C-alpha angles and dihedrals in degrees: 000000000000130000087242089070090054091048090051091054093045090057088062096052143043097175137067131192101232115204122204134170133197127172090355091304112126121206135179127201129185109225134173113242140197126212122195119204091216089060103036094168093063137074119191128208136162136228134189111268095237097040117131086229090075091067090052092049091051095049098042115019093171105105144164130213145178125197121244112222118227115258112279096019107149122227098024098256116192147157127213138179141180129206092029113167117230122203139162109269129232086219118092131215088252088059092050101036095095090054092047091050091049097049109026116065114232093005090140088073091054091048093049092050104041109359094120090054097054127105125190127238130183129213111215109215125211107157119014123180108219124196109178091190144281114335095011127111113267132190148124122301112209124208124188 
């Protein structure tokens, strides 16, 4: 599987369903994400600084996710991964804002309302299952 297949799927989505668990309590959140071609083994997302989710991320950074295709996307393309490591990012929201504005409709409203309260996390990818859509080759992309 090539990175180009991942990039193709990412063009059809700007959200992931992020699954966490703590003390045998599962939880799923829908979050916007950013992918940068120069760091293909990372997805970036933000969370509000005082969100209860931050405690869960700190205690159990082993997560799973699946992408959520944009409405009307034909073929149901998606990517999914398990045992993804989450960590605070050295990137800031100011670093990522141009990418958010380019890929997430109406993100300027989010930025204007809570931009100063957001912190950035990165998901470190190792094995990502990529399905570009019906009738297209699918498989697992491996990162080191």
